[in-house]
C-alpha positions in Angstrom: -26.5 -0.2 -37.9 -28.0 2.6 -35.8 -26.0 5.9 -36.7 -24.3 7.6 -33.6 -24.9 11.0 -32.4 -21.7 13.1 -33.1 -20.7 15.3 -30.2 -20.4 18.0 -32.4 -23.9 17.9 -33.5 -25.6 21.7 -33.3 -22.3 23.5 -32.9 -21.0 22.8 -36.7 -21.4 26.5 -37.7 -20.1 27.9 -34.0 -16.9 26.1 -35.1 -16.6 27.5 -38.1 -16.8 30.9 -36.4 -14.5 29.8 -34.0 -11.7 28.9 -36.4 -11.9 32.5 -38.1 -11.9 34.4 -34.9 -8.8 32.1 -33.4 -7.1 32.7 -36.9 -7.5 36.4 -36.3 -7.2 36.9 -32.8 -10.4 39.2 -33.0 -14.3 39.0 -33.2 -14.2 42.0 -35.0 -12.3 40.7 -38.3 -14.1 37.4 -37.6 -17.5 39.1 -38.4 -15.9 41.2 -41.3 -14.6 37.9 -42.9 -18.0 36.1 -42.4 -20.4 38.9 -43.0 -22.0 38.7 -39.9 -22.2 41.0 -36.9 -19.8 41.3 -34.2 -22.5 40.3 -31.4 -23.5 37.3 -33.5 -20.0 36.0 -33.9 -19.9 36.5 -29.7 -23.0 34.6 -29.4 -21.5 31.6 -31.3 -18.6 31.6 -29.4 -20.6 31.8 -26.1 -22.5 28.9 -27.4 -19.1 26.8 -27.9 -18.2 28.0 -24.3 -21.5 26.8 -22.8 -21.5 23.4 -24.5 -17.8 22.7 -23.4 -18.0 24.5 -20.3 -14.9 26.3 -20.2 -13.7 29.7 -21.9 -12.0 29.7 -25.3 -10.4 33.2 -25.0 -8.9 35.3 -22.7 -10.2 38.8 -22.8 -8.2 42.1 -21.7 -10.1 45.1 -22.8 -10.8 44.8 -26.5 -8.1 42.1 -27.1 -8.8 38.4 -27.1 -6.4 35.5 -26.8 -7.4 32.0 -27.8 -6.8 29.6 -25.2 -5.0 26.3 -26.0 -7.9 24.1 -26.2 -9.5 26.8 -28.6 -6.3 26.6 -30.7 -6.7 23.0 -30.8 -10.6 23.0 -32.0 -9.5 25.7 -34.7 -6.7 23.7 -36.0 -9.1 20.5 -36.3 -11.7 22.7 -38.3 -9.3 24.0 -40.7 -7.9 20.7 -41.6 -11.3 19.2 -41.8 -12.2 22.3 -44.2 -9.2 21.5 -46.3 -10.5 17.8 -46.7 -13.9 19.3 -47.4 -12.5 21.8 -50.0 -10.7 19.2 -51.8 -13.7 16.6 -52.0 -16.0 19.7 -53.3 -13.5 20.2 -55.8 -13.3 16.6 -56.9 -17.0 16.4 -56.9 -17.5 19.9 -58.8 -15.3 18.3 -61.7 -18.3 16.8 -63.4 -17.8 14.9 -66.6 -17.7 17.1 -70.0 -21.2 17.3 -71.6 -22.1 18.8 -75.1 -23.0 22.2 -73.5 -20.9 24.9 -71.9 -21.7 27.6 -69.5 -20.2 31.1 -70.0 -21.2 34.1 -67.5 -20.5 37.4 -68.5 -21.7 41.5 -67.8 -24.6 42.6 -70.0 -22.4 45.1 -71.7 -20.0 42.5 -72.6 -22.7 40.2 -74.3 -24.4 43.2 -75.8 -21.4 44.8 -77.6 -18.8 42.3 -77.7 -20.0 38.7 -77.5 -23.3 39.5 -80.1 -21.6 40.3 -82.9 -19.3 37.2 -82.6 -22.0 34.9 -81.4 -22.8 33.1 -85.1 -18.8 32.7 -85.3 -18.7 30.9 -82.0 -21.5 28.9 -82.5 -20.1 27.6 -85.8 -16.5 27.1 -84.2 -18.3 24.7 -81.3 -19.6 22.3 -84.1 -23.2 22.1 -82.4 -22.2 22.3 -78.7 -24.7 24.4 -76.7 -23.3 27.4 -75.4 -25.4 28.8 -72.5 -24.8 32.4 -71.5 -25.5 33.8 -68.1 -25.6 37.5 -67.9 -25.3 40.1 -65.1 -23.7 43.1 -64.3 -22.9 42.2 -60.7 -20.3 39.2 -61.2 -19.7 39.1 -57.4 -23.2 38.0 -56.7 -23.1 34.8 -58.5 -21.0 31.5 -57.8 -18.5 31.4 -61.0 -17.4 28.0 -59.4 -20.5 26.2 -60.6 -19.9 27.8 -64.3 -17.6 26.2 -67.2 -16.1 30.0 -67.8 -16.6 33.8 -67.1 -15.3 36.6 -68.7 -14.2 38.9 -65.8 -12.1 42.0 -64.7 -10.6 40.8 -61.8 -9.5 37.1 -61.8 -8.0 37.3 -58.4 -11.2 36.2 -56.8 -11.1 32.7 -57.8 -7.0 32.2 -57.5 -7.5 28.4 -57.9 -9.2 28.9 -61.5 -6.7 29.5 -64.8 -7.3 32.5 -66.9 -6.0 34.6 -69.9 -6.4 38.0 -71.2 -9.0 38.7 -73.7 -9.3 42.5 -74.2 -6.0 45.3 -74.0 -7.2 48.0 -71.6 -7.8 51.5 -73.5 -10.6 53.9 -72.5 -11.4 57.0 -74.5 -14.0 59.3 -75.1 -16.8 58.7 -77.6 -19.5 60.7 -79.1 -21.9 61.0 -81.9 -21.5 62.5 -85.3 -24.4 64.9 -84.4 -23.1 65.9 -81.3 -19.9 66.8 -82.4 -21.4 68.8 -85.1 -23.3 70.8 -82.1 -20.1 70.9 -80.0 -17.5 71.3 -82.4 -15.3 72.8 -79.3 -15.3 69.2 -77.8 -12.7 68.2 -80.2 -10.0 71.1 -79.2 -10.7 71.3 -75.6 -12.9 68.4 -73.9 -12.7 70.0 -70.7 -14.8 73.2 -71.6 -17.7 71.0 -72.0 -20.6 71.9 -69.6 -20.5 69.3 -66.7 -24.0 68.1 -67.8 -22.6 66.9 -71.4 -20.8 63.9 -69.7 -22.4 61.0 -69.5 -21.2 58.7 -66.5 -21.4 54.9 -66.1 -21.3 53.1 -62.6 -18.1 51.1 -62.9 -18.8 49.2 -59.5 -16.0 46.9 -58.5 -14.9 46.4 -62.1 -11.8 49.2 -61.4 -12.6 50.6 -64.9 -11.5 54.2 -65.3 -14.3 56.8 -64.5 -14.2 60.3 -66.1 -12.1 61.4 -63.2 -9.6 58.7 -64.0 -9.5 59.4 -67.4 -8.8 63.2 -67.4 -5.8 62.6 -64.8 -4.3 59.8 -66.8 -4.8 62.2 -70.2 -3.4 65.2 -68.2 -6.1 67.5 -68.7 -8.1 69.7 -66.5 -11.0 68.2 -64.7 -14.7 69.5 -65.2 -16.2 70.3 -62.2 -19.0 67.2 -62.5 -20.5 67.8 -58.8 -23.0 64.9 -58.2 -23.7 63.6 -62.0 -25.9 60.6 -62.3 -24.6 57.3 -63.2 -26.0 54.7 -65.8 -26.0 51.3 -64.1 -26.2 49.3 -67.3 -23.3 50.5 -70.5 -25.8 49.4 -73.4 -28.0 52.3 -71.9 -25.0 54.8 -72.0 -24.0 53.7 -75.1 -27.6 54.4 -76.4 -27.7 57.8 -75.1 -24.4 58.5 -76.8 -25.7 57.4 -80.0 -28.6 59.9 -79.6 -26.4 62.6 -79.2 -26.9 63.5 -75.5 -23.6 63.6 -74.3 -20.0 62.1 -74.4 -19.1 59.2 -73.1 -16.3 56.8 -72.4 -15.6 53.8 -74.3 -13.3 50.7 -74.1 -11.5 48.9 -76.5 -13.6 45.8 -77.4 -16.8 47.1 -76.2 -17.3 50.5 -78.0 -15.6 48.5 -81.1 -18.8 47.8 -83.1 -20.2 51.2 -82.8 -17.2 52.7 -84.2 -17.0 50.3 -86.8 -20.5 51.3 -88.0 -19.7 55.1 -87.4 -22.4 55.4 -84.8 -20.0 56.8 -82.5 -16.4 58.9 -82.9 -13.5 59.0 -80.8 -13.0 62.4 -79.0 -9.7 61.9 -77.3 -6.9 60.1 -76.6 -7.0 56.3 -75.5 -5.6 56.0 -71.9 -4.6 53.1 -69.8 -4.1 52.1 -66.4 -3.6 48.2 -66.9 -3.1 46.1 -69.7 -5.8 44.4 -69.9 -9.4 45.1 -69.0 -11.1 41.6 -69.5 -10.0 38.1 -68.8 -11.5 34.7 -69.6 -11.4 32.7 -66.6 -12.5 28.9 -66.3 -12.3 25.4 -64.9 -9.6 22.7 -66.1 -10.9 21.2 -68.8 -11.1 17.1 -68.6 -10.0 16.3 -72.3 -8.3 18.3 -75.1 -11.0 17.7 -77.5 -13.6 18.9 -74.9 -16.3 21.2 -75.5 -15.0 23.7 -72.9 -11.6 23.2 -74.7 -13.1 24.3 -78.2 -14.8 27.5 -76.6 -11.3 28.6 -74.6 -9.4 28.1 -78.1 -12.2 30.0 -79.9 -11.5 32.9 -76.8 -8.1 32.8 -77.4 -8.2 33.5 -81.4 -10.3 36.7 -80.3 -7.0 38.4 -78.7 -5.7 40.9 -80.9 -2.4 39.1 -82.7 0.1 41.3 -81.1 -1.1 40.2 -77.4 -1.3 36.4 -78.4 1.4 34.3 -76.7 3.5 32.4 -78.9 
């Protein structure tokens, strides 16, 4: 049977742009949602208007109003995308295998997961765990993974999640640093600005030094434009060497504290109940490899925070 050519062939991208532009009644807001420039959005709309031989928006200075036909097309696109999204989710729910894929940050893998990895493997009875590490979780497609340790589960609202690590932030230093700077134990604000080590928290929302001082109610030193570490293991190594004071997080600094490599140097503060969550796709069976992985993670939450 010969396949007929759809009248929309060559216009699908422009139709997607139209749906967003109609929904916002704004080319600039459509450009922001789609990650395009406003001229690119305008070109897509002009392409459709040329093919349909009619205007799709009434223009009044900087304001646009969709025509009835534009709204009709946009509704059809939205309906079609809904069907595609549903089919995509169903196809994506692949059958369970004897492998699970977990995404997390470098710092989490190095300081939290690594000391527990042998226990995790033993609990999974031979199931392989493939760990994807990146400090730019926003740059990878988490929907293709079985589970991820995230700080913001709202990015994928359709996926279930549960808390893993309560949020606590506190200053840490090496024993040698404290011996050389005993005044730090009495008045952390009096330390020279260059002795504070800074970490680029990115989009995590974790407390910086400014946030910690504000939460602790202490005078804020004048840091100026201090350089930042872009990976937490590097900052922690600098703290171990006595090069300055850094911020530690519950769960992430626990191993270094337990080994005596670093010491707490001030009070722990919290600006949220939890700092990390485990977010995952729905397991296909209660005894699946993914469900075993999730059960193990649930068991790592401190007893006082576990759900009955």
